[in-house]
C-alpha angles and dihedrals in degrees: 000000000000090000092047094048090052092048097044107028117184096016091122101165092048093047091047092052093048094047093052091053096045092049090053097046100040097100097046092041091056088054090063111061089178088069092054093045090054092044090234096166094046090053097040097055093057120073120242090236142337124215117203122183144164118252115203120186139156122245127216092271090059092251120141114241128192128203136166123249129198142183119189113196100195112174135351101178095120101028147322119325113278129179144110137274119237124201109193135127091241095058113129135161089258092055092049093046089054091047093046090049093051091043091058092060094037091055091047088055093056092068088231122120099253131132125210130267142142136188145166146125143263087245110131112216093189109116094005122132122240087251092054091048090049093051092047093049091050091050090047093052091046087068098036106043099089091055097056138057141148092271097031114041126350116194124197137180128291135156107348094007117093136148093299094054093043089054093053092045093048093048091055093044092055093046091051099040099035086216114124098195105138094210100080094090130026129210089057128161119273094246095057109040106303123144124242109251095017094119090051097038102096093049094041094048091049092056092046089054093046089052089055090050091051094045091050087055092047096254137112133219094222110112093008120135111235128198117200130190118215132023103223129108096298096047091045091057092045092051092048096051094040089057092047088053091054100257123134115233105212103173143025124179143198139182089282098052145281134309111211116203106188096186093042135258118298128215089254091055090048091054090050091060088072090058091048091053095047093047093073088218094113093209124137088190087079088074093058090045091052095044105027092160093056108030133051120202123212117185121228095013130114130227088254093073089071118087109252145149098223130033120202115187104204104160121067145338118285091006094137116064131190088260089055090049091053090049091051092052092046088053092054102264116151103171136047124181118184111229096168118067110273087344095167127063114237092252091055092051091050090050093052092047095045093049098052096254120144112249134176127181128240097245087068102029099049098035091106090081097058090037090059088046085058089051089050090053090051092051091049092050090051093041087234136125117213125212121256089253092054092049092044092049091052090047091051089051094049095049090047090051091050091051091049090052091050092050093048095054099029106046113126127211090261093055096254120124130241098205095183093056092041095053094044096050095043092052094042095050092054096048094040093051091049091049092049095049093050095054134235104323 
């Protein structure tokens, strides 16, 4: 870590992600001298390559705008690079390196042959028109297209990149490449190669994993009160599946504050979340304005101020602090499962673990999204479209398998599970073994 900090000063998110993994794997790593001899860790923590490029586009006023675009191809030991694109004003190389590093282990946990990658831009879609977003996506793909392909690097959506953006990106890719293979991007529309359940998959998979965590602890999600941060695609899927499993979603939040829903979200409210996301307004207050008799908006507050049993961070990295963790416990929360990537700060995770609260990390909890992207790739390669039941059955099986791996490597002497350690070791061992067997490259 000292060497890495000296080499990459100021890249806080990336260094935080690496440190969490190294702390978890230290014991098992030292039991394998062949890993040390091959310098597996030193090689694994550095990306294979990083592409940085200028993205120039024209806004609706006819003014020229310039953003930076990136693609971090982190590790391809177990398959082609796979990971989302994030459009957000806070995007930096450090953020994308952390996400690509995490993606490498997450993809390894899915049991599917996918390496790790991440990309995006500091472009802010908030307040932009559809035409502006289209022009930006086309300019972004103009620089990226030679670096990706169905057997090389397969991007997907992430924060700020949903079905609309994937459509614009894919259209430009096909125009430039003159290759009409539908497998170069995942999260596509249903009329041009998308998979049933892909939009819901991250949220659905997260709830399936949470259900496994609860069952292992002798509990059940039915009747539990759930607080969720965010209201984008991931949060939408999480709300939908939580309600289907019999839980009551009592809060969702956004950058402007929190919407408390004392009697629980309804299907109509869940559907409205899609309109909120596509509006580019980034305001959770819209939910309370639309359903004033069911939801109460409080400005400047987080979802964690609402009494709940289960907390599901679904918005952004490091969104949940130690102070938030303490507030959750004081409000009766006994379980937190990260749905966003590295959604909890290290101090919050330590607080949960030291106070007997159930906790599971994002690389395990939210792996259902990229797993279903992998299933979309398989369908594209076979020129087939599976039914919703087929996709959901495979997603269930993958999330169960991930939970079993976490239990195998994370079980403590008292029978409880350290899901952070379990997920990190399981992902690391698969990637490290593949790197070792393929030589020093």
